[in-house]
MARBA-3410 file (N, C-alpha, C, O; in Angstrom, 1 decimal):
255
0.8,-1.2,0.0,0.0,0.0,0.0,0.9,1.3,0.0,2.1,1.2,0.2 ~ 0.3,2.4,-0.3,1.0,3.6,-0.5,1.2,4.4,0.8,2.0,5.4,0.8 ~ 0.6,4.0,1.9,0.8,4.8,3.2,0.1,6.2,3.1,0.6,7.1,3.7 ~ -1.0,6.3,2.4,-1.7,7.6,2.3,-2.2,8.1,3.6,-2.5,9.3,3.7 ~ -2.4,7.2,4.6,-2.9,7.7,5.9,-1.9,7.4,7.0,-2.3,7.3,8.2
-0.6,7.4,6.7,0.4,7.0,7.6,0.4,7.9,8.8,0.5,9.1,8.8 ~ 0.2,7.3,10.0,0.2,8.0,11.3,-1.1,8.6,11.6,-1.2,9.2,12.7 ~ -2.1,8.6,10.7,-3.4,9.2,11.0,-4.2,8.4,12.0,-4.0,7.2,12.1 ~ -5.0,9.0,12.8,-5.8,8.3,13.8,-7.3,8.4,13.4,-7.8,9.5,13.2 ~ -7.9,7.2,13.2,-9.3,7.2,12.6,-10.2,6.4,13.6,-9.9,5.4,14.2
-11.5,6.9,13.6,-12.5,6.3,14.4,-13.6,5.9,13.4,-14.1,6.8,12.7 ~ -14.0,4.7,13.3,-15.0,4.2,12.3,-16.2,3.6,13.1,-16.0,2.6,13.8 ~ -17.4,4.1,13.0,-18.5,3.5,13.6,-19.2,2.5,12.7,-19.0,2.5,11.5 ~ -20.0,1.6,13.3,-20.6,0.5,12.6,-19.6,-0.3,11.8,-19.8,-0.7,10.6 ~ -18.5,-0.6,12.5,-17.3,-1.2,11.8,-17.1,-2.7,11.9,-16.1,-3.2,11.5
-18.1,-3.4,12.5,-18.0,-4.8,12.7,-18.0,-5.6,11.3,-17.2,-6.5,11.2 ~ -18.8,-5.2,10.4,-18.9,-5.8,9.1,-19.2,-4.8,8.0,-19.3,-3.6,8.3 ~ -19.3,-5.3,6.8,-19.7,-4.5,5.6,-18.8,-3.4,5.3,-17.6,-3.5,5.4 ~ -19.4,-2.2,4.9,-18.6,-1.1,4.5,-17.7,-0.6,5.6,-16.6,-0.2,5.3 ~ -18.3,-0.5,6.8,-17.5,0.0,7.9,-16.2,-0.8,8.1,-15.1,-0.3,8.3
-16.4,-2.2,8.1,-15.2,-3.0,8.3,-14.2,-2.9,7.1,-13.0,-2.8,7.4 ~ -14.7,-2.7,5.9,-13.8,-2.6,4.8,-13.1,-1.2,4.9,-11.9,-1.2,4.5 ~ -13.7,-0.2,5.3,-13.0,1.1,5.5,-12.0,1.0,6.6,-10.8,1.4,6.4 ~ -12.3,0.3,7.7,-11.3,0.2,8.8,-10.1,-0.6,8.3,-8.9,-0.3,8.5 ~ -10.4,-1.7,7.5,-9.3,-2.5,7.0,-8.4,-1.8,6.0,-7.2,-1.8,6.1
-9.0,-1.0,5.1,-8.2,-0.3,4.1,-7.4,0.9,4.8,-6.2,1.1,4.5 ~ -8.0,1.6,5.7,-7.4,2.7,6.4,-6.1,2.1,7.2,-5.1,2.7,7.1 ~ -6.3,1.0,7.9,-5.2,0.4,8.6,-4.1,0.0,7.7,-2.9,0.2,8.0 ~ -4.4,-0.6,6.5,-3.4,-1.0,5.6,-2.7,0.2,5.0,-1.6,0.0,4.5 ~ -3.3,1.4,5.0,-2.6,2.6,4.5,-1.9,3.4,5.6,-1.5,4.5,5.4
-1.8,2.7,6.8,-0.9,3.3,7.9,-1.7,4.0,9.0,-1.0,4.5,9.9 ~ -3.0,4.0,9.0,-3.8,4.6,10.0,-3.8,3.8,11.3,-3.8,2.5,11.2 ~ -3.9,4.4,12.4,-4.3,3.8,13.7,-5.8,3.8,13.8,-6.4,4.9,13.9 ~ -6.5,2.7,13.8,-7.9,2.7,13.6,-8.6,2.1,14.9,-8.2,1.1,15.4 ~ -9.6,2.9,15.3,-10.5,2.4,16.3,-11.8,2.0,15.7,-12.5,2.8,15.0
-12.2,0.7,15.8,-13.5,0.3,15.3,-14.5,0.3,16.4,-14.2,-0.1,17.5 ~ -15.7,0.7,16.1,-16.7,0.7,17.2,-18.1,0.3,16.6,-18.4,0.4,15.5 ~ -18.9,-0.2,17.6,-20.3,-0.7,17.2,-20.8,-1.4,18.4,-20.3,-1.4,19.5 ~ -22.0,-2.1,18.2,-22.7,-2.8,19.2,-22.4,-4.3,19.3,-22.7,-4.9,20.3 ~ -21.9,-4.8,18.2,-21.7,-6.3,18.1,-20.2,-6.6,18.5,-19.3,-6.7,17.6
-20.0,-6.8,19.8,-18.7,-7.0,20.3,-17.9,-8.1,19.7,-16.8,-7.9,19.2 ~ -18.5,-9.3,19.7,-17.7,-10.5,19.2,-17.3,-10.4,17.8,-16.1,-10.7,17.4 ~ -18.2,-9.9,16.9,-17.9,-9.8,15.5,-16.9,-8.7,15.3,-16.0,-8.8,14.5 ~ -17.1,-7.6,16.1,-16.1,-6.5,15.9,-14.7,-6.8,16.4,-13.8,-6.4,15.8 ~ -14.6,-7.5,17.5,-13.3,-7.9,18.0,-12.6,-8.8,17.0,-11.4,-8.7,16.8
-13.4,-9.7,16.3,-12.8,-10.5,15.3,-12.3,-9.7,14.1,-11.2,-10.0,13.6 ~ -13.1,-8.7,13.7,-12.6,-7.9,12.6,-11.3,-7.2,12.9,-10.4,-7.1,12.1 ~ -11.3,-6.6,14.1,-10.1,-5.9,14.6,-8.9,-6.9,14.6,-7.8,-6.5,14.3 ~ -9.1,-8.1,15.1,-8.0,-9.1,15.2,-7.5,-9.4,13.8,-6.3,-9.5,13.6 ~ -8.4,-9.6,12.8,-7.9,-9.9,11.5,-7.1,-8.7,10.9,-6.2,-9.0,10.1
-7.5,-7.5,11.2,-6.7,-6.3,10.7,-5.3,-6.4,11.3,-4.3,-6.1,10.6 ~ -5.2,-6.6,12.6,-3.9,-6.7,13.3,-3.1,-7.9,12.7,-1.9,-7.8,12.5 ~ -3.8,-9.0,12.4,-3.1,-10.1,11.9,-2.5,-9.8,10.5,-1.4,-10.4,10.1 ~ -3.1,-8.9,9.8,-2.6,-8.5,8.5,-1.6,-7.4,8.6,-1.1,-6.9,7.5 ~ -1.2,-7.0,9.8,-0.2,-6.0,10.0,-0.7,-4.6,10.3,0.2,-3.7,10.4
-2.0,-4.4,10.4,-2.5,-3.1,10.7,-2.6,-2.9,12.2,-2.5,-3.8,13.0 ~ -2.9,-1.6,12.6,-3.1,-1.2,14.0,-4.6,-0.9,14.2,-5.1,0.0,13.7 ~ -5.2,-1.8,14.9,-6.7,-1.7,15.0,-7.1,-2.2,16.4,-6.5,-3.1,17.0 ~ -8.1,-1.6,17.0,-8.7,-2.0,18.3,-10.2,-1.8,18.2,-10.7,-0.9,17.5 ~ -10.9,-2.6,19.0,-12.3,-2.6,19.0,-12.8,-1.9,20.3,-12.3,-2.2,21.3
-13.9,-1.1,20.2,-14.5,-0.5,21.3,-16.0,-0.7,21.2,-16.6,-0.2,20.2 ~ -16.7,-1.4,22.1,-18.1,-1.6,22.0,-18.8,-0.4,22.6,-18.6,0.1,23.7 ~ -19.7,0.2,21.8,-20.4,1.4,22.1,-21.7,1.5,21.3,-21.6,1.1,20.1 ~ -22.7,2.1,21.8,-23.9,2.5,21.1,-23.8,3.9,20.7,-23.8,4.8,21.6 ~ -23.6,4.2,19.4,-23.3,5.6,18.9,-24.5,6.5,19.1,-24.4,7.7,18.9
-25.7,6.0,19.5,-26.9,6.8,19.7,-27.1,7.2,21.1,-28.1,7.9,21.5 ~ -26.2,6.8,22.0,-26.3,7.1,23.5,-25.1,8.0,23.8,-24.0,7.6,23.7 ~ -25.5,9.2,24.3,-24.4,10.2,24.5,-23.4,9.8,25.5,-22.2,10.1,25.3 ~ -23.8,9.2,26.6,-22.8,8.8,27.6,-21.8,7.8,27.0,-20.6,7.9,27.3 ~ -22.2,6.9,26.2,-21.3,5.9,25.6,-20.4,6.6,24.6,-19.2,6.2,24.5
-20.9,7.5,23.9,-20.1,8.2,22.9,-19.0,9.1,23.6,-17.9,9.1,23.2 ~ -19.4,9.8,24.6,-18.4,10.6,25.4,-17.3,9.7,25.9,-16.1,10.1,25.9 ~ -17.7,8.5,26.5,-16.7,7.6,27.0,-15.8,7.1,25.9,-14.5,7.0,26.0 ~ -16.4,6.8,24.7,-15.6,6.3,23.6,-14.6,7.3,23.1,-13.4,7.0,22.9 ~ -15.0,8.5,22.9,-14.1,9.6,22.4,-13.0,9.9,23.4,-11.9,10.1,23.1
-13.3,9.8,24.7,-12.3,10.0,25.8,-11.3,8.9,25.7,-10.1,9.2,25.9 ~ -11.7,7.7,25.4,-10.8,6.6,25.3,-9.9,6.7,24.1,-8.7,6.3,24.1 ~ -10.5,7.2,23.0,-9.7,7.5,21.8,-8.6,8.5,22.1,-7.4,8.3,21.7 ~ -8.9,9.5,22.8,-7.9,10.5,23.1,-6.8,9.9,24.0,-5.6,10.2,23.8 ~ -7.2,9.1,25.0,-6.3,8.6,25.9,-5.3,7.6,25.2,-4.2,7.5,25.5
-5.9,6.8,24.3,-5.1,5.7,23.7,-4.4,6.1,22.5,-3.3,5.6,22.2 ~ -4.9,7.0,21.7,-4.3,7.4,20.4,-3.7,8.8,20.5,-2.9,9.2,19.6 ~ -4.1,9.6,21.5,-3.5,10.9,21.6,-4.3,12.0,20.9,-3.9,13.1,20.9 ~ -5.3,11.6,20.1,-6.1,12.5,19.4,-6.8,11.8,18.3,-6.9,10.6,18.3 ~ -7.4,12.6,17.3,-8.2,12.0,16.3,-8.0,12.9,15.0,-8.1,14.1,15.1
-7.9,12.2,13.9,-7.7,12.9,12.6,-8.9,12.7,11.6,-9.2,13.5,10.8 ~ -9.5,11.5,11.7,-10.6,11.1,10.8,-11.7,10.4,11.6,-11.5,9.5,12.3 ~ -12.9,10.9,11.3,-14.1,10.3,11.9,-15.0,9.8,10.7,-15.3,10.6,9.8 ~ -15.3,8.5,10.8,-16.2,8.0,9.8,-17.5,7.6,10.5,-17.6,6.6,11.3 ~ -18.6,8.3,10.2,-19.9,8.0,10.8,-20.7,7.1,9.9,-21.4,7.5,8.9
-20.5,5.8,10.1,-21.1,4.7,9.3,-22.2,4.0,10.0,-23.0,3.3,9.3 ~ -22.4,4.1,11.3,-23.4,3.3,12.0,-24.8,3.6,11.4,-25.1,4.8,11.1 ~ -25.7,2.6,11.4,-27.0,2.8,10.9,-27.8,1.6,10.7,-27.2,0.5,10.7 ~ -29.1,1.7,10.5,-30.0,0.6,10.3,-30.8,0.9,9.0,-30.9,2.1,8.7 ~ -31.4,-0.1,8.4,-32.1,0.1,7.2,-33.5,-0.6,7.2,-33.6,-1.6,6.5
-34.4,-0.2,8.0,-35.7,-0.8,8.0,-36.5,-0.5,6.7,-36.3,0.5,6.0 ~ -37.3,-1.4,6.3,-38.1,-1.2,5.0,-39.6,-1.5,5.4,-39.9,-2.1,6.3 ~ -40.4,-0.9,4.5,-41.9,-1.0,4.7,-42.6,0.3,4.5,-42.0,1.4,4.6 ~ -43.9,0.2,4.3,-44.7,1.5,4.0,-44.7,2.3,5.3,-44.7,1.8,6.4 ~ -44.9,3.6,5.1,-44.9,4.5,6.3,-46.0,4.2,7.2,-45.9,4.2,8.4
-47.2,3.8,6.7,-48.3,3.5,7.6,-48.1,2.3,8.5,-48.8,2.2,9.5 ~ -47.1,1.5,8.1,-46.8,0.3,8.9,-45.8,0.6,10.0,-45.5,-0.3,10.9 ~ -45.2,1.8,9.9,-44.1,2.1,10.9,-44.7,2.6,12.2,-45.6,3.4,12.3 ~ -44.2,2.0,13.3,-44.5,2.4,14.6,-43.7,3.6,15.0,-42.6,3.8,14.4 ~ -44.1,4.3,16.0,-43.2,5.4,16.5,-41.9,4.9,17.1,-40.9,5.6,17.0
-41.9,3.7,17.6,-40.7,3.0,18.0,-39.7,2.8,16.9,-38.5,3.0,17.0 ~ -40.3,2.3,15.7,-39.5,2.1,14.5,-38.8,3.5,14.1,-37.7,3.5,13.7 ~ -39.7,4.5,14.1,-39.2,5.8,13.7,-38.1,6.3,14.6,-37.0,6.7,14.1 ~ -38.3,6.2,15.9,-37.3,6.7,16.8,-36.0,6.0,16.7,-34.9,6.6,16.8 ~ -36.1,4.6,16.6,-34.8,3.8,16.5,-34.1,4.1,15.2,-32.8,4.1,15.2
-34.8,4.4,14.1,-34.1,4.7,12.9,-33.4,6.0,12.9,-32.3,6.2,12.5 ~ -34.1,7.0,13.5,-33.4,8.4,13.6,-32.3,8.3,14.6,-31.2,8.9,14.4 ~ -32.4,7.5,15.7,-31.3,7.4,16.6,-30.1,6.8,16.0,-29.0,7.3,16.2 ~ -30.3,5.7,15.3,-29.2,4.9,14.7,-28.5,5.7,13.6,-27.3,5.7,13.5 ~ -29.3,6.3,12.8,-28.8,6.9,11.5,-28.4,8.4,11.6,-27.5,8.8,10.9
-29.1,9.1,12.5,-28.8,10.6,12.5,-28.3,11.0,13.9,-27.3,11.8,14.0 ~ -28.9,10.6,15.0,-28.5,11.0,16.3,-27.0,10.5,16.5,-26.2,11.3,17.1 ~ -26.7,9.4,16.0,-25.3,8.9,16.1,-24.3,9.8,15.4,-23.3,10.1,16.0 ~ -24.6,10.3,14.3,-23.7,11.2,13.6,-23.6,12.5,14.3,-22.5,13.0,14.5 ~ -24.7,13.0,14.9,-24.6,14.2,15.6,-23.7,14.1,16.9,-22.9,14.9,17.1
-23.9,13.0,17.6,-23.2,12.8,18.9,-21.7,12.5,18.6,-20.9,13.1,19.3 ~ -21.4,11.7,17.6,-20.0,11.4,17.4,-19.3,12.7,16.9,-18.2,13.0,17.3 ~ -20.0,13.5,16.0,-19.4,14.7,15.6,-19.2,15.7,16.7,-18.1,16.3,16.9 ~ -20.2,15.9,17.5,-20.2,16.8,18.6,-19.0,16.6,19.5,-18.3,17.5,19.9 ~ -18.8,15.3,19.9,-17.8,15.0,20.9,-16.4,14.8,20.2,-15.4,14.9,21.0
-16.3,14.7,18.9,-15.1,14.5,18.3,-14.5,15.9,17.8,-13.3,16.0,17.6 ~ -15.3,16.9,17.7,-14.8,18.2,17.2,-13.6,18.7,18.0,-12.6,19.2,17.3 ~ -13.6,18.7,19.3,-12.4,19.2,20.0,-11.1,18.5,19.7,-10.1,19.1,19.6 ~ -11.2,17.2,19.4,-10.0,16.4,19.0,-9.6,16.7,17.6,-8.4,16.9,17.3 ~ -10.6,16.8,16.7,-10.3,17.1,15.3,-9.7,18.5,15.1,-8.9,18.7,14.3
-10.1,19.5,16.0,-9.5,20.8,15.9,-8.0,20.8,16.2,-7.3,21.7,15.7 ~ -7.6,19.8,16.9,-6.2,19.8,17.3,-5.3,19.1,16.2,-4.1,19.1,16.2 ~ -6.0,18.6,15.2,-5.4,17.8,14.1,-5.1,18.7,12.9,-5.7,19.8,12.7 ~ -4.1,18.3,12.1,-3.8,18.9,10.8,-4.4,18.0,9.7,-4.0,16.8,9.7 ~ -5.3,18.5,8.9,-5.9,17.7,7.9,-7.0,16.9,8.4,-7.3,15.8,7.8
-7.7,17.3,9.4,-8.8,16.5,10.0,-10.0,16.5,9.0,-10.2,17.4,8.3 ~ -10.8,15.4,9.1,-12.0,15.3,8.2,-13.0,14.3,8.8,-12.6,13.4,9.6 ~ -14.2,14.6,8.4,-15.3,13.7,8.8,-16.0,13.2,7.5,-16.2,13.9,6.6 ~ -16.3,11.9,7.5,-17.0,11.3,6.4,-18.3,10.7,7.0,-18.3,9.8,7.9 ~ -19.4,11.2,6.5,-20.8,10.7,6.9,-21.3,9.8,5.8,-21.2,10.1,4.6
-21.8,8.6,6.2,-22.4,7.7,5.2,-23.8,8.2,4.8,-24.7,8.2,5.6 ~ -24.0,8.5,3.5,-25.3,8.8,3.0,-25.7,7.6,2.2,-25.5,6.5,2.6 ~ -26.4,7.8,1.1,-26.9,6.8,0.3,-27.5,7.4,-1.0,-27.8,8.5,-1.0 ~ -27.6,6.5,-2.0,-28.3,7.0,-3.2,-29.8,7.4,-2.8,-30.3,8.3,-3.4 ~ -30.3,6.7,-1.8,-31.7,7.0,-1.4,-31.7,8.3,-0.7,-32.8,8.8,-0.3
-30.6,9.0,-0.4,-30.6,10.3,0.1,-30.8,11.4,-0.9,-31.0,12.5,-0.6 ~ -30.7,11.0,-2.2,-30.9,12.0,-3.3,-32.0,11.7,-4.2,-32.4,12.5,-5.1 ~ -32.6,10.5,-4.1,-33.7,10.1,-5.0,-34.8,9.5,-4.1,-34.5,9.2,-2.9 ~ -36.0,9.4,-4.6,-37.1,8.8,-3.8,-36.9,7.3,-3.6,-36.2,6.7,-4.4 ~ -37.5,6.8,-2.6,-37.3,5.4,-2.3,-38.6,4.8,-1.7,-38.7,4.7,-0.4
-39.6,4.5,-2.5,-40.8,4.0,-2.0,-40.6,2.7,-1.2,-39.8,1.8,-1.7 ~ -41.2,2.6,-0.1,-40.9,1.4,0.8,-39.8,1.5,1.7,-39.6,0.7,2.6 ~ -39.0,2.6,1.5,-37.9,2.9,2.4,-37.8,4.4,2.8,-36.8,5.0,2.9 ~ -39.0,4.9,3.0,-39.1,6.4,3.1,-38.4,6.9,4.3,-37.7,7.9,4.2 ~ -38.5,6.2,5.5,-37.9,6.7,6.7,-36.4,6.6,6.6,-35.6,7.5,6.9
-35.9,5.5,6.1,-34.4,5.3,5.8,-33.9,6.4,4.9,-32.9,7.0,5.2 ~ -34.6,6.6,3.8,-34.2,7.6,2.8,-34.1,9.0,3.4,-33.2,9.8,3.1 ~ -35.1,9.3,4.2,-35.2,10.6,4.9,-33.9,10.8,5.7,-33.4,11.9,5.8 ~ -33.5,9.8,6.5,-32.3,9.9,7.3,-31.1,10.1,6.5,-30.2,10.8,6.9 ~ -31.0,9.5,5.3,-29.8,9.7,4.5,-29.8,11.0,3.8,-28.7,11.6,3.6
-31.0,11.6,3.5,-31.0,12.9,3.0,-30.6,13.9,4.1,-29.9,14.9,3.9 ~ -31.0,13.6,5.3,-30.6,14.4,6.5,-29.1,14.3,6.7,-28.4,15.3,7.0 ~ -28.5,13.1,6.4,-27.0,13.0,6.6,-26.3,13.9,5.6,-25.2,14.5,5.9 ~ -26.8,14.0,4.4,-26.2,14.8,3.3,-26.3,16.3,3.7,-25.4,17.1,3.6 ~ -27.5,16.7,4.2,-27.7,18.1,4.6,-26.8,18.4,5.8,-26.2,19.5,5.9
-26.7,17.5,6.8,-25.8,17.7,7.9,-24.4,17.9,7.5,-23.7,18.7,8.0 ~ -24.0,17.1,6.5,-22.6,17.2,5.9,-22.4,18.6,5.4,-21.3,19.2,5.7 ~ -23.3,19.1,4.6,-23.0,20.4,3.9,-23.0,21.5,5.0,-22.2,22.4,4.9 ~ -23.9,21.5,6.0,-23.9,22.5,7.0,-22.6,22.4,7.9,-22.0,23.4,8.2 ~ -22.2,21.2,8.2,-21.0,21.0,9.0,-19.8,21.5,8.3,-18.9,22.1,8.9
-19.8,21.2,7.0,-18.6,21.7,6.2,-18.4,23.2,6.2,-17.3,23.7,6.3 ~ -19.5,23.9,6.2,-19.5,25.4,6.4,-19.1,25.8,7.8,-18.3,26.7,8.0 ~ -19.7,25.1,8.7,-19.5,25.5,10.1,-18.0,25.2,10.6,-17.5,25.9,11.4 ~ -17.4,24.1,10.1,-16.1,23.7,10.5,-14.9,24.1,9.6,-13.8,23.8,9.9 ~ -15.3,24.7,8.5,-14.2,25.1,7.6,-13.1,25.9,8.2,-11.9,25.8,7.9
-13.5,26.9,9.0,-12.6,27.7,9.7,-11.7,27.0,10.7,-10.6,27.5,11.0 ~ -12.1,25.8,11.1,-11.2,25.0,12.0,-10.3,24.1,11.2,-9.6,23.3,11.8 ~ -10.4,24.1,9.9,-9.6,23.2,9.1,-10.1,21.8,9.0,-9.3,20.9,8.7 ~ -11.4,21.6,9.3,-12.0,20.3,9.3,-12.8,20.1,8.1,-13.8,20.9,7.9 ~ -12.5,19.2,7.2,-13.3,18.9,6.0,-14.4,18.0,6.4,-14.2,17.1,7.2
-15.6,18.1,5.7,-16.7,17.2,6.0,-17.3,16.8,4.7,-17.7,17.7,3.9 ~ -17.4,15.5,4.4,-18.0,15.0,3.2,-18.9,13.8,3.5,-18.8,13.2,4.5 ~ -19.7,13.5,2.5,-20.6,12.4,2.6,-20.2,11.4,1.5,-20.0,11.7,0.4 ~ -20.2,10.1,1.9,-20.0,9.0,0.9,-21.4,8.4,0.7,-22.0,7.9,1.7 ~ -21.9,8.4,-0.5,-23.2,7.9,-0.8,-23.1,6.6,-1.7,-23.1,6.7,-2.9
-23.1,5.4,-1.1,-23.0,4.2,-1.9,-24.3,3.9,-2.6,-25.4,4.2,-2.2 ~ -24.0,3.2,-3.7,-25.1,2.5,-4.4,-25.3,1.1,-3.6,-24.7,0.9,-2.6 ~ -26.1,0.3,-4.1,-26.3,-1.0,-3.4,-25.0,-1.8,-3.3,-24.3,-2.0,-4.4 ~ -24.7,-2.2,-2.2,-23.4,-2.9,-1.9,-23.6,-4.2,-1.2,-24.4,-4.3,-0.3 ~ -22.9,-5.2,-1.7,-23.0,-6.6,-1.2,-22.5,-6.7,0.2,-21.4,-6.9,0.5
-23.4,-6.5,1.2,-23.1,-6.5,2.6,-24.2,-7.2,3.4,-25.3,-7.3,2.9 ~ -24.0,-7.6,4.6,-25.1,-8.1,5.5,-26.1,-7.0,5.7,-27.3,-7.3,5.9 ~ -25.7,-5.7,5.7,-26.6,-4.6,5.8,-27.7,-4.6,4.7,-28.9,-4.5,4.9 ~ -27.2,-4.8,3.5,-28.1,-4.8,2.3,-29.0,-6.1,2.4,-30.2,-6.0,2.1 ~ -28.4,-7.2,2.8,-29.2,-8.4,2.9,-30.3,-8.3,3.8,-31.4,-8.7,3.6
-30.1,-7.6,5.0,-31.1,-7.4,6.0,-32.2,-6.5,5.4,-33.4,-6.7,5.7 ~ -31.8,-5.4,4.7,-32.8,-4.5,4.1,-33.7,-5.3,3.0,-34.9,-5.1,3.0 ~ -33.0,-6.1,2.2,-33.7,-6.8,1.2,-34.7,-7.8,1.8,-35.8,-7.9,1.3 ~ -34.3,-8.4,2.9,-35.2,-9.3,3.6,-36.4,-8.6,4.2,-37.6,-9.1,4.1 ~ -36.2,-7.4,4.6,-37.2,-6.5,5.2,-38.3,-6.1,4.2,-39.4,-5.8,4.6
-37.9,-6.1,2.9,-38.9,-5.7,1.9,-40.0,-6.8,1.7,-41.0,-6.6,1.1 ~ -39.7,-8.0,2.2,-40.6,-9.2,2.0,-40.4,-9.9,0.7,-41.0,-11.0,0.5 ~ -39.5,-9.5,-0.1,-39.2,-10.2,-1.4,-37.7,-10.0,-1.7,-37.3,-9.2,-2.6 ~ -36.8,-10.7,-1.0,-35.4,-10.4,-1.1,-34.9,-10.7,-2.5,-34.1,-9.9,-3.0 ~ -35.3,-11.8,-3.1,-34.8,-12.1,-4.4,-35.3,-11.1,-5.4,-34.5,-10.7,-6.3
-36.5,-10.7,-5.4,-37.0,-9.7,-6.3,-36.3,-8.3,-6.1,-36.1,-7.6,-7.0 ~ -36.0,-8.0,-4.8,-35.3,-6.8,-4.5,-33.9,-6.8,-5.1,-33.5,-5.7,-5.7 ~ -33.2,-7.9,-5.0,-31.9,-7.9,-5.6,-31.9,-7.8,-7.1,-31.1,-7.2,-7.7 ~ -32.9,-8.4,-7.7,-33.1,-8.3,-9.2,-33.3,-6.9,-9.6,-32.7,-6.4,-10.5 ~ -34.2,-6.2,-8.8,-34.5,-4.8,-9.1,-33.3,-4.0,-9.0,-33.1,-3.1,-9.8
-32.5,-4.2,-7.9,-31.3,-3.4,-7.7,-30.3,-3.6,-8.8,-29.7,-2.6,-9.3 ~ -30.1,-4.8,-9.2,-29.1,-5.0,-10.3,-29.6,-4.4,-11.6,-28.7,-3.8,-12.3 ~ -30.9,-4.4,-11.9,-31.4,-3.8,-13.1,-31.3,-2.3,-13.0,-31.2,-1.6,-14.1 ~ -31.3,-1.7,-11.8,-31.3,-0.2,-11.7,-29.8,0.3,-11.7,-29.7,1.6,-11.8 ~ -28.8,-0.5,-11.6,-27.4,0.0,-11.7,-26.9,-0.3,-13.1,-26.6,-1.4,-13.5
-26.8,0.8,-13.9,-26.4,0.7,-15.3,-25.0,-0.1,-15.5,-24.8,-0.6,-16.5 ~ -24.2,0.0,-14.5,-22.9,-0.7,-14.6,-23.1,-2.2,-14.6,-22.1,-3.0,-14.9 ~ -24.3,-2.7,-14.2,-24.6,-4.1,-14.4,-24.4,-5.0,-13.2,-24.5,-6.2,-13.3 ~ -24.0,-4.5,-12.1,-23.8,-5.3,-10.9,-23.9,-4.4,-9.7,-24.1,-3.2,-9.8 ~ -23.8,-5.0,-8.5,-23.8,-4.3,-7.2,-22.3,-4.0,-6.9,-21.4,-4.5,-7.4
-22.2,-3.0,-6.0,-20.8,-2.6,-5.5,-20.3,-3.6,-4.5,-21.1,-4.4,-3.9 ~ -19.0,-3.6,-4.3,-18.4,-4.3,-3.2,-18.0,-3.4,-2.1,-17.9,-2.2,-2.3 ~ -17.9,-3.9,-0.8,-17.5,-3.0,0.3,-16.1,-2.4,0.0,-15.9,-1.2,0.4 ~ -15.2,-3.1,-0.7,-13.9,-2.6,-1.0,-13.9,-1.4,-1.9,-13.1,-0.5,-1.8 ~ -14.9,-1.4,-2.8,-15.0,-0.2,-3.7,-15.5,1.0,-3.0,-15.0,2.1,-3.2
-16.4,0.8,-2.0,-16.8,2.0,-1.2,-15.7,2.4,-0.3,-15.5,3.6,0.0 ~ -14.9,1.5,0.3,-13.8,1.9,1.1,-12.7,2.7,0.4,-12.1,3.6,0.9 ~ -12.5,2.3,-0.9,-11.6,3.1,-1.7,-12.0,4.5,-1.9,-11.2,5.4,-1.9 ~ -13.3,4.7,-2.0,-13.8,6.1,-2.1,-13.6,6.8,-0.8,-13.3,8.0,-0.8 ~ -13.9,6.1,0.3,-13.7,6.7,1.6,-12.2,7.1,1.8,-11.9,8.2,2.4
-11.3,6.3,1.3,-9.9,6.6,1.4,-9.5,7.9,0.7,-8.8,8.7,1.2 ~ -10.1,8.0,-0.5,-9.9,9.3,-1.2,-10.3,10.5,-0.4,-9.6,11.4,-0.2 ~ -11.5,10.4,0.1,-12.1,11.5,0.9,-11.3,11.8,2.2,-11.1,13.0,2.6 ~ -10.7,10.8,2.8,-10.0,10.9,4.0,-8.5,11.4,3.8,-7.9,11.9,4.7 ~ -8.0,11.2,2.6,-6.6,11.4,2.3,-6.4,12.9,1.9,-7.3,13.6,1.6
-5.1,13.2,1.8,-4.7,14.6,1.3,-5.1,14.8,-0.2,-5.1,15.9,-0.6 ~ -5.4,13.7,-0.9,-5.8,13.8,-2.3,-7.1,14.6,-2.4,-7.4,15.2,-3.4 ~ -7.9,14.6,-1.3,-9.1,15.4,-1.3,-9.0,16.6,-0.4,-10.0,17.1,0.2 ~ -7.8,17.2,-0.4,-7.6,18.4,0.5,-8.4,19.6,0.2,-8.6,20.5,1.0 ~ -9.0,19.7,-1.0,-9.8,20.8,-1.4,-11.3,20.4,-1.6,-12.0,21.1,-2.3
-11.6,19.2,-1.0,-13.0,18.7,-1.2,-13.7,18.8,0.2,-13.2,18.1,1.1 ~ -14.7,19.6,0.3,-15.5,19.6,1.5,-16.9,20.0,1.1,-17.2,20.7,0.2 ~ -17.9,19.5,1.9,-19.3,19.8,1.7,-19.8,19.0,0.5,-20.9,19.4,-0.1 ~ -19.2,17.9,0.1,-19.5,17.2,-1.1,-20.2,15.9,-0.7,-19.8,15.2,0.2 ~ -21.2,15.5,-1.5,-21.8,14.1,-1.4,-21.3,13.3,-2.6,-21.8,13.5,-3.7
-20.4,12.4,-2.3,-19.8,11.6,-3.4,-20.6,10.4,-3.6,-20.7,9.5,-2.8 ~ -21.3,10.3,-4.8,-22.1,9.2,-5.2,-21.2,8.1,-5.8,-20.7,8.3,-6.9 ~ -21.1,7.0,-5.2,-20.4,5.8,-5.7,-21.4,4.7,-6.0,-21.6,3.8,-5.2 ~ -22.1,4.9,-7.1,-23.4,4.2,-7.2,-23.6,3.5,-8.6,-24.7,3.1,-8.9 ~ -22.5,3.3,-9.3,-22.7,2.6,-10.6,-23.7,3.1,-11.6,-24.2,2.4,-12.4
-23.9,4.4,-11.4,-24.9,5.1,-12.4,-26.3,5.1,-11.9,-27.2,5.6,-12.6 ~ -26.6,4.6,-10.7,-27.9,4.5,-10.2,-28.7,5.8,-10.3,-29.8,5.8,-10.7 ~ -28.0,6.9,-9.8,-28.7,8.2,-9.8,-28.6,9.0,-11.1,-29.1,10.1,-11.2 ~ -27.9,8.4,-12.1,-27.8,9.1,-13.4,-29.0,8.9,-14.3,-29.1,9.6,-15.3 ~ -29.9,8.1,-13.9,-31.0,7.7,-14.8,-32.1,8.7,-14.6,-33.2,8.6,-15.3
END
């Protein structure tokens, strides 16, 4: 690898599997000291172990990113163990599916907490550390569904549109502190996250067929392709990029 993140300190939420795990793996391979966090301790610890086995520097911290006390503790541990923070990746989230009329208030609250409250809390508590860094940046996970309509996934899509809006406003708010803020907006990506969403639609096979047909490139994305885009945004190659929503979607939103 090229060492594009050599010596950088990164915190990745929702990092046990899928895109989050792929980002953590790639960042570590590029020289970053990576803290992976999420709620699934056993899976997350194994992911961190595999990164270390491959020669990277990674550690797992179990935390619920939607609970402020746990976030405050997590960020304090990052400061104590790494000495600071250069990169925050807000990847934690859930993807419920179903018509709005079938959503309970509990479903609504949990989706907002996982997808948006988590970004707010991690950002809020990380800003003091990021201000101390040179070349600090935040990457928020959006989605193609944050820029187009998504019947049957209205609540999820709304949270991803909010993530993009949050990104743009934070980019303006934090520019004076030298902190870049961007959104990574994946197309459908082969992950356990996507599989769970497809199952929630009630027709997983039909949903996968629909997704493949909607991506002009002719296939779904891999987590590694999304991680490569995140690496660009996190690296000095994107030093003049902020407030941007990068669509890595195989042409999904070009139609």
